[in-house]
C-alpha positions as CSV (number, residue, x, y, z in Angstrom):
1,M,67.6,46.0,43.1
2,T,66.0,43.3,45.3
3,R,67.0,40.1,46.8
4,R,64.8,37.0,47.2
5,T,64.6,35.2,50.4
6,C,62.8,32.1,51.4
7,S,61.2,33.9,54.3
8,A,59.2,31.2,55.9
9,L,61.7,28.3,56.1
10,P,62.1,27.1,59.7
11,Q,64.4,29.5,61.5
12,R,66.8,27.0,63.2
13,L,69.6,29.5,62.7
14,A,71.3,28.6,66.0
15,T,73.0,32.0,65.8
16,S,73.4,33.9,69.0
17,L,73.6,37.5,70.1
18,A,77.2,36.7,69.6
19,C,76.2,37.1,66.0
20,L,75.2,40.6,67.0
21,G,78.8,40.9,68.0
22,V,80.3,40.8,64.6
23,A,77.3,42.6,63.3
24,L,77.9,45.3,65.9
25,G,80.4,46.4,63.5
26,A,78.2,45.6,60.8
27,T,78.2,47.9,57.9
28,L,78.4,51.6,58.1
29,S,78.6,52.8,54.5
30,T,77.8,56.0,52.8
31,G,75.0,54.4,50.8
32,A,73.0,51.5,52.3
33,F,73.8,48.8,54.9
34,A,75.0,45.7,53.1
35,A,72.9,42.8,53.9
36,A,75.6,40.2,54.2
37,G,79.2,39.7,53.3
38,N,82.7,39.2,54.7
39,Y,82.8,41.8,57.4
40,P,86.3,42.5,58.6
41,I,87.3,40.4,61.7
42,T,90.8,40.9,62.9
43,G,92.9,38.1,64.3
44,Q,92.8,39.7,67.7
45,Q,89.0,39.9,67.6
46,R,88.7,36.3,66.6
47,E,91.1,35.3,69.4
48,T,89.0,37.2,71.9
49,A,85.9,35.5,70.7
50,Q,87.4,32.0,70.8
51,K,88.6,32.6,74.4
52,V,85.1,33.7,75.5
53,A,83.6,30.8,73.6
54,E,85.4,28.4,75.8
55,A,84.0,29.7,79.1
56,G,81.3,32.3,78.4
57,V,81.3,35.8,79.8
58,P,81.6,36.4,83.6
59,L,78.4,37.7,85.1
60,S,80.3,40.7,86.3
61,E,80.8,41.8,82.7
62,L,77.0,42.0,82.1
63,A,75.1,45.2,82.2
64,P,73.5,45.7,85.6
65,N,70.0,45.3,84.3
66,A,70.6,42.9,81.5
67,P,67.3,41.3,80.5
68,D,66.6,37.6,80.4
69,S,65.4,38.0,76.8
70,Y,64.8,40.7,74.3
71,T,62.9,40.8,71.0
72,V,64.7,42.8,68.3
73,K,62.5,45.6,67.0
74,T,62.6,47.7,63.8
75,G,64.5,50.8,64.6
76,D,66.8,49.1,67.0
77,T,70.6,49.5,66.6
78,L,73.2,46.9,67.4
79,W,74.9,49.5,69.7
80,D,71.8,49.9,71.8
81,I,71.0,46.2,72.0
82,S,74.6,45.5,73.0
83,K,74.3,48.0,75.8
84,L,71.4,45.9,77.2
85,F,73.6,42.9,77.7
86,L,77.2,44.1,78.2
87,Q,78.7,47.0,80.1
88,S,80.8,48.0,77.0
89,P,78.8,47.9,73.8
90,W,81.8,48.0,71.5
91,R,83.1,44.7,72.9
92,W,81.4,42.7,70.2
93,P,83.9,39.9,69.9
94,E,82.9,38.8,73.4
95,L,79.3,38.7,72.4
96,W,80.2,36.7,69.3
97,G,82.2,34.3,71.5
98,M,79.4,33.7,73.9
99,N,78.0,31.0,71.6
100,M,80.5,30.7,68.9
101,D,80.1,27.0,68.1
102,Q,76.6,27.7,66.8
103,I,77.4,30.6,64.5
104,R,77.0,30.0,60.8
105,N,76.6,33.6,59.6
106,P,77.6,35.9,62.4
107,H,77.0,39.1,60.5
108,L,73.3,39.5,60.6
109,I,70.6,40.1,63.2
110,Y,67.0,40.9,62.3
111,P,63.9,42.4,63.8
112,G,61.7,39.7,65.3
113,Q,64.6,37.6,66.6
114,V,64.4,36.8,70.3
115,L,67.7,37.1,72.1
116,V,67.9,34.9,75.2
117,L,70.4,35.3,78.0
118,E,71.5,32.1,79.8
119,K,73.4,32.2,83.1
120,T,75.1,29.0,84.4
121,G,78.0,28.4,86.6
122,G,78.7,32.1,87.1
123,R,79.0,32.7,83.3
124,A,76.7,34.0,80.7
125,R,75.9,33.0,77.1
126,L,73.4,34.2,74.6
127,R,71.4,32.5,71.9
128,V,68.6,33.3,69.5
129,A,65.4,31.5,70.4
130,E,63.9,29.1,67.9
131,G,60.8,30.3,66.0
132,V,59.8,33.9,65.6
133,G,58.1,34.5,68.9
134,M,59.2,34.3,72.6
135,P,61.1,31.2,73.7
136,G,59.0,28.1,73.5
137,S,56.5,29.5,71.0
138,T,55.5,27.3,68.1
139,V,54.7,28.8,64.7
140,K,53.7,27.0,61.6
141,L,55.3,28.3,58.4
142,A,54.5,27.7,54.8
143,P,57.4,28.2,52.3
144,R,56.9,31.2,50.1
145,V,59.1,33.7,48.2
146,R,59.1,37.4,48.8
147,S,61.1,40.3,47.4
148,T,62.7,42.8,49.7
149,P,65.2,45.7,49.0
150,V,68.8,44.7,49.4
151,D,69.2,47.2,52.3
152,A,66.3,45.8,54.2
153,G,66.5,43.3,57.0
154,A,69.6,43.4,59.2
155,I,69.5,46.2,61.7
156,A,72.2,49.0,61.7
157,A,75.2,49.1,63.9
158,I,74.5,52.6,65.1
159,P,72.0,55.3,64.1
160,F,73.4,55.8,60.6
161,H,71.0,58.6,59.7
162,L,72.9,60.8,62.2
163,I,76.1,60.4,60.2
164,E,75.1,60.0,56.6
165,P,74.6,63.7,55.9
166,F,78.1,64.5,57.1
167,L,79.9,62.0,54.9
168,N,79.8,64.5,52.1
169,E,79.3,67.7,54.1
170,A,82.0,67.5,56.8
171,V,85.3,67.8,55.0
172,I,88.7,68.9,56.2
173,F,91.0,70.2,53.5
174,E,94.7,69.7,54.1
175,G,95.6,73.0,52.5
176,R,94.1,75.9,50.6
177,E,92.7,73.7,47.8
178,L,89.5,75.7,47.7
179,D,91.4,78.9,46.7
180,T,91.9,77.5,43.2
181,A,88.7,75.4,43.0
182,P,85.9,76.2,40.5
183,R,83.8,79.2,41.7
184,I,80.4,80.7,41.1
185,V,81.0,83.9,39.1
186,A,77.4,84.9,38.2
187,T,73.8,84.0,38.7
188,Q,70.8,83.8,36.4
189,E,69.0,87.2,36.1
190,G,71.6,88.7,38.5
191,R,70.1,87.1,41.6
192,V,72.0,87.7,44.8
193,L,71.3,84.4,46.4
194,L,70.7,81.0,44.9
195,S,68.2,78.4,46.0
196,R,67.4,74.8,44.9
197,G,66.7,74.7,41.2
198,D,68.4,78.0,40.4
199,T,71.1,78.4,37.7
200,A,74.7,79.2,38.6
201,Y,77.5,80.1,36.2
202,V,80.9,78.7,37.1
203,R,84.5,79.2,36.1
204,G,87.3,76.9,36.8
205,E,88.6,73.4,35.9
206,T,85.8,70.9,36.5
207,G,87.2,68.0,34.6
208,S,84.9,65.1,33.8
209,N,83.0,65.5,37.1
210,T,79.3,66.4,37.0
211,A,78.3,66.4,40.7
212,F,79.8,69.0,43.0
213,R,79.5,70.2,46.6
214,I,79.4,74.0,47.2
215,F,81.5,75.3,50.1
216,R,82.2,78.7,51.6
217,E,84.6,80.5,53.9
218,P,87.2,77.8,54.9
219,K,88.4,78.3,58.4
220,A,91.7,77.2,59.9
221,L,91.5,74.5,62.5
222,K,94.3,74.5,65.0
223,D,95.4,72.1,67.8
224,P,94.0,73.5,71.1
225,T,97.3,72.9,72.9
226,T,100.1,73.3,70.4
227,A,98.3,75.7,67.9
228,E,99.6,73.5,65.1
229,L,97.6,74.1,61.9
230,L,95.7,70.9,61.3
231,G,93.6,71.7,58.2
232,Y,90.8,73.9,56.9
233,E,87.1,73.3,57.4
234,A,84.8,74.9,54.9
235,A,81.1,75.7,55.5
236,Y,78.9,73.3,53.5
237,V,76.4,75.3,51.3
238,G,74.8,72.7,49.1
239,A,75.2,70.7,45.9
240,A,75.1,71.4,42.2
241,E,75.2,69.5,38.9
242,S,76.9,70.4,35.7
243,V,74.5,71.3,32.9
244,R,76.7,72.7,30.2
245,P,80.5,73.0,30.1
246,G,82.2,76.4,29.7
247,E,84.3,77.5,26.8
248,T,86.3,80.3,25.3
249,R,85.2,81.4,21.9
250,T,85.6,84.3,19.4
251,G,82.9,87.0,19.9
252,A,81.2,89.1,17.3
253,T,84.0,91.7,17.6
254,G,86.7,89.1,17.0
255,K,87.9,89.1,20.6
256,A,87.9,86.1,22.8
257,E,84.9,85.7,25.0
258,I,84.7,83.6,28.2
259,V,81.5,81.6,28.5
260,P,81.2,80.1,32.0
261,A,79.9,76.6,32.7
262,T,76.2,76.3,33.6
263,F,75.2,74.5,36.8
264,T,71.9,73.8,38.5
265,V,71.7,74.0,42.3
266,T,70.3,70.6,43.3
267,S,70.2,70.9,47.1
268,I,70.8,73.6,49.6
269,R,71.8,73.9,53.2
270,Q,72.2,77.6,53.1
271,E,71.7,80.0,50.1
272,A,74.6,80.0,47.7
273,N,76.0,83.1,46.2
274,V,78.8,84.5,43.9
275,G,82.2,83.5,45.2
276,D,81.3,80.2,46.6
277,R,83.6,77.3,45.7
278,L,82.9,73.9,44.2
279,A,84.5,70.6,45.0
280,P,83.6,67.2,43.4
281,V,81.4,64.8,45.3
282,P,83.7,62.0,46.4
283,Q,83.1,58.5,45.3
284,R,80.8,56.7,47.6
285,E,82.5,54.3,50.0
286,F,81.1,51.0,51.0
287,S,83.9,49.7,53.2
288,N,82.6,48.0,56.4
289,Y,84.1,48.4,59.8
290,A,83.3,47.5,63.4
291,P,83.0,49.8,66.4
292,H,86.1,49.0,68.5
293,A,88.5,50.5,71.0
294,P,92.0,51.6,69.8
295,A,94.6,48.9,70.0
296,S,97.0,51.2,71.9
297,P,96.6,54.2,74.2
298,I,95.6,57.4,72.6
299,A,94.6,60.8,73.8
300,G,93.6,64.1,72.3
301,Q,91.3,67.0,72.3
302,I,88.1,68.3,70.6
303,A,89.5,70.8,68.1
304,S,86.1,72.3,67.0
305,L,82.4,71.7,66.9
306,Y,80.8,71.2,63.5
307,G,78.5,74.2,62.7
308,D,78.2,77.4,64.6
309,A,77.3,76.0,68.1
310,L,79.4,77.0,71.1
311,T,78.8,73.6,72.8
312,A,77.7,70.2,71.5
313,G,75.6,67.4,72.9
314,Q,74.5,63.9,72.0
315,N,74.2,63.1,68.3
316,Q,76.2,66.1,67.3
317,I,79.5,66.1,65.4
318,V,82.9,67.2,66.6
319,A,86.4,67.4,65.0
320,L,89.3,65.8,66.8
321,N,92.9,66.9,66.8
322,R,94.0,63.3,66.0
323,G,93.9,61.5,62.6
324,A,95.4,58.7,60.6
325,R,99.0,59.7,61.4
326,D,98.1,59.3,65.1
327,G,96.6,55.8,64.7
328,I,92.9,56.9,64.6
329,E,90.7,54.6,62.6
330,R,87.1,54.7,61.4
331,G,85.0,52.9,63.9
332,H,87.1,53.8,66.9
333,V,85.2,54.3,70.1
334,L,86.6,57.0,72.4
335,A,85.9,58.2,75.9
336,L,85.1,61.9,76.6
337,W,86.5,63.4,79.8
338,R,85.4,66.5,81.8
339,D,88.2,68.4,83.5
340,G,88.0,68.5,87.2
341,A,87.4,72.0,88.5
342,H,89.9,74.0,90.7
343,V,88.2,74.7,94.0
344,V,89.3,76.0,97.4
345,D,89.3,73.6,100.4
346,T,87.2,75.6,102.8
347,T,87.7,73.0,105.6
348,D,91.4,73.8,105.8
349,P,92.4,77.0,107.6
350,T,95.1,77.6,105.0
351,R,92.4,77.3,102.2
352,P,94.6,75.5,99.7
353,L,93.6,75.3,96.0
354,M,92.6,71.8,94.9
355,K,92.2,70.2,91.5
356,L,89.3,67.8,91.5
357,P,89.7,64.5,89.5
358,D,88.8,64.4,85.8
359,E,85.5,62.6,85.2
360,R,84.6,60.5,82.2
361,H,81.2,61.7,80.9
362,G,80.6,60.5,77.4
363,M,81.5,58.5,74.3
364,L,82.6,59.3,70.7
365,F,82.3,57.2,67.6
366,V,84.8,58.1,64.8
367,F,83.3,58.0,61.3
368,R,85.7,60.0,59.1
369,V,89.4,60.1,59.3
370,F,91.8,62.6,57.6
371,D,95.6,62.7,58.0
372,R,95.8,65.0,61.0
373,M,92.1,65.2,62.1
374,S,89.0,63.2,62.3
375,Y,85.2,63.6,62.7
376,A,83.3,61.8,65.5
377,L,79.7,61.5,66.5
378,I,78.9,62.1,70.2
379,L,77.1,58.8,71.2
380,S,76.4,59.8,74.7
381,V,77.3,62.7,77.0
382,K,76.4,64.1,80.4
383,D,77.6,67.7,80.1
384,P,78.0,70.0,77.1
385,V,81.1,69.4,75.0
386,K,83.3,72.3,74.0
387,P,86.6,72.7,72.1
388,G,89.5,71.7,74.2
389,D,87.7,68.9,76.0
390,R,89.8,65.7,76.2
391,F,89.3,62.2,74.9
392,T,91.1,58.9,75.4
393,Q,90.7,55.2,74.6
394,P,87.7,53.9,76.5
């Protein structure tokens, strides 16, 4: 599918990096980034933007090295660009409000646009420079029509490629659903392990679904403090598609014969084998949401690290011991904290034990939410993250 754009009409868009603001939440979907649309803007976000629009942003709220101008490049993300200008990149309503009166479509920002920071009277505002070059440049344009993919153009809110694989792979099951899920019971030619393109024979109720994920060895996830059982995380093995349904028929001897369903392994993360369980691939979601701080105070801990690692770093996935029931939402930005160490005061003759202050050392972005748990991407971190580490609202 393509969309047609009149690409060379004069670009007097009079949008601003404020437009980046709304787009900062721009679309994080399991398929492609929508090019435009009615992105969700809460009343509180709109009110914040309107207040900032009246006076601009105090210079103290700018990033220490905020540039005077910046040209958006292919591969940029809105999160990274926001960090160039503001101290808190998720505070996109304030960016939007910086030049709100000029906004016509606040949802999009494209490579090639020049973002200009204006400082007057102790306040800051942003705008998009006219033309396609640096401010003051003049470019002659001849109208023409070109076709581009629907997911081309507007840059992403955050590095979506880091999250996309986990939208199907990282799953927390509320109970022991996998115990009764369809299972691989045999392989073609008695193979021990299955790779991409191999045939697997499956028993169990598959319904009308044709696309499945393969899981193995669900492990219980517990709250690091209370030991409450929060759910089960199963190791993702790969994916398979139904080729032929199973049946029960009368054999040559007159007895009933079980004929398992036939599946083809379509992708693999680790080799599949007999006993692995199948779960339907969920319907792809295309809901849009913006990175934002929780509306009320929230605190919790890292329950586990996704995969087999003992510690996690930037761009890795962690499971949190808070979910929808606790007010966690997709798009929440959370602060990571490092516990202060217990040390002895060697300058005191009595050598008392001290607890050093906790230090904030990273940020999380929540992208999947379950009832009692959620998954988050580590956006930035100074020290290795491990189960039990704390998080709070930023």
